[in-house]
N, C-alpha and C positions, 0 to 999 in steps of 0.2 A: 654271568648270564646263566639263566636257568633254561633248560631245553626239555620240553615234554616230548615223549615218544608215543605215537599212536600204536596201540596193541589191540588184538582181537581176542575176545573171550573164547577159550576152547571148552572149558567146563569149570564149575566151581560150586560154592555154597553161599551162605548168607554173608560171610565176612571176607572171603578171598576167592580168587579165580586164577586158574592157569591160563595165561595169555600168550599169544604169539605175535611177534613183530613181523613186518612184511619180509624181512630177511630170514625168517624161520626161527629166530631166537625165541625160546620159551622161558617164562619165569612166573612165579606166583606173585600176584598183585593184591594188595589190601583194598577192600571195597568199602571201608567204613564211611568214606565221604560220598559215595555214589549209591550205596545199597547194592543188593544182589542184582546181577545182570545175567541175562540168558546167553547161551552160546551164540556166537556170531556178532555180538555187540562190540562196537569199537569204543575204546577208552583212551583218553589222553592220560598218560602215566608219567610220574616223576618220582625218582627214588623209591620205587616199589609200591607206590600208592596211586590209585586211580583218582584223578583230579576232576574229570569231566567225562560225560558220555558224549560221543561224537557220532555224527551221521557219516556214512561211508565216503561221501564226497569230501567232507572236511578232513577225515582221516588221511585220504589220498593227498590232499593239498599240504597238510602238515608233514607227511612222509616225504614228499618231494623237497620241501624246504630243508628238512633234516639231512636228506641225502646230499643236497647241494652244499650244505655246510661241511659235511664229511669229505666231499670231494675237494673243497677248497683247503681244508686242513691237511689233506693228503698231497696237496700240490697239483691236483688235476684241474683242468679247466672245466667249467660248467656254465650253463645258461642261467645266470642269476635272475634275469628278468622273467624267465619261464617258471623258475622255482618259487619266486616270490611275486607271482602275478597279481595277487590280491593287494600288494603294497605299491606296485608301480603306478606312477602318475597320480599319487594322492598324498596329502600331507598326513603326518602321524596325528592320532587323536588321543587325547588324555582320557583315562577312565573317568566315569562320573564323579567318583569320590575325590578326584584331584582337581576338578573344575570348580573355580570360585564363583563364577557367574552363570554356570550352565552352558556356556559357549564351548565349542570345540576348539 
């Protein structure tokens, strides 16, 4: 399973940015896929690369899900329904490129 981590741009240039996760961890992130981003922008990162620009609400939502996974892995209880509220009470959907007939 791949897990993207939301991180906020602190400062950077055309190809990389120093980004901070909600827990305070900072690291340099490659921006080749997203282009340069101004300070304050939220990015979905994976293995040191920005994969997607996020709005603050989506960054918070993903952060809550990542925190819940971390709690479960550490053996702590957590409210899974709250952490994955966007997935509760709905069927999973295939991405467009995997749909044969355009149906979900």
